[in-house]
N, C-alpha and C positions, 0 to 999 in steps of 0.2 A: 507783474504783467506776464501773460502767457506768451508762448512762442508766436502764435498767430498775430497777436496785437503788436509784438515787437517787429515782426516782418512788415506789417501794414505801416507802422510808424516809419520804418526805415525806407520803404518805398516812397512815402509822402515826403520825407526829408530829401531823398534823391531828386524827386520831381521839383521841389522848391529850389534846390541848389542849381539845377539845370536852368530853371526859369530866371534865376537871379543874374545869370550871365548875359542874357540877351533880352531885348524889349518884348519879343514874342517868339515862341518855338512851336513848330507844327507838332500835332499829336503823333503823327507818323514817326518823326524824329525820336521822340521819347520812347515809342514802342520798339523801335529798332535796337535800342540799348538793352532790351530785356528778351529773354528766351520765351518760347511759347507757353511753358509751364507757368510763368509769372504774368501772362497776358491778362487773365481775369483779375488778378490782384491789382495790376496796374490800372486797368479801366476803372475798377472799384475805387482805388485811391484817388484817381483824377476826379471821379464823380463826387467823392466826399470833400475834396478840396474846393470844388466849385460850389457845392451846397453850403459849405462853411464860409464862403466869401473870401477864401484865400487866393483863388485863381478864377479868372474869367475866361470864357471861350469867345474867341473872335472868329466868326464864320466867314469863309471865303468861298469863291466859286469852286475851287479845286479841293480845298481841305480846310480843316479846322486848326486854329492856332490857340495856344494857351498863353495867358499873360498873368504875371504876378500882380496882385492888388496890394494896396497899402496894408491891409490886414495880413496878407500872405507875407509881406516883407517883415511885419512885426513878428509873425510866427517863426520866420527864418532867423531873425535876430535872437529869439528865445532859444532856438536850436543851437545857434553858434555859442551863446552864453553857457549852455549846459554841456557842450562838447568838452571832452577831455583836453583837447589841444587848446581850448580857450582859457584854461586856467592861467591865472596871472601870478606873479611872484608874491609870496607872503612876506617878503622883506620890505619893510616900509621905506620909501624913498624920501620921507620927510614932507611930502605934499599931501594936503587934504583935497579931496574932490567934493565939491558942494554943488548939488543940483537943486534948482528952484523950479517948481512946476506951477503954472497958472493956466490950467485947462478948464474952460467953462463947463457947466453942468450938462449942456446939450452934447458934449463930447465925452461923457462919463466913461464910456467903454475904453476909449483911448487912454484916459487918465488912469483907469484901473489897470490896464495892460502895462503902462509905464511903471506904476507902483509895483506891480508883480516883478518886472524886470529889475527894478532897483533892489527889491528884497533878494532876488536870486543873485545879484551882484554884491550882496552883503553890505548894502548901504543901510544906514540907520536913520530912521525918521526922527528929525529934530522937532519939527512942527508938521502940520498936515501937508504943507507944500515944500518943505525944506528937508533935503536928504544929504548925508555926509558919509564919506568912506575914505580910507587910506589907500584903497586899491586902484590901480591905474586903468579904470574903465572909461575915462573921458572920451577916448576915440570912438568907442562903441556908441556912447550916447550922443556924440557929435554926429555920427552917421545916422542914428535914429532920428535926431532932430532934423537933419537935412532930408532924409527919406520921407518922413511924415509931414514935412512942411510946418514944423513947430518953431519957426524963427523967433516969434515973440512970446510963445507960451513956455519955453524951456530955456533956462539959463544955466550954463556950466561955468563954475569957478574953480580954478586950481590955485591953491595958495599954501604957503608954509607958515602962515601967521594965524593963530587963534589965541584968544586970551588964555592965560595959563590954566585956569580952572576947567575951561571947556576942553582944552587940549588933553589934560590929564584924565578927565572923565571919559572922553571918547577913546583914548588909548586903552583904558581899562576895559571898556565895553567891547572893543575890537579884539583885544587879547584874550578875553574870556570865551570867544567863539571857537 
């Protein structure tokens, strides 16, 4: 990725992080955080986020406000997962994290986004809807479940019990990564 794309991505990340802190933020508040040289890049980044469905504009009499959408929350979760500070311990605590997805075909884009996140978090797909990992990402997926309203479509199990053959096979696959 070239410097221009890195800068654009960083501006978008910053906007999403600001919007995650409050229900809605005025466009002027976001612009105040940047100097005039970055003004064009900021406006362009906001426009791209709106076009991609990550942010919506709420128009008021006095000014416009930005609000994070579910898609934007998903993108922010991806950013958090990829961040250096999001790295989790490689030392296994003896617990397996099992995630079961049951998202219908009409919500295919959400299902694919969750599969992408599971892969990024080093979960291994056991069956089409069952994923397993020794890494402690259950809090992240609990938040995703709550944020996206997936109370019945996503199940998270944390256990230290697997049958010996499965336990051995998954430890080998995890240690080979």
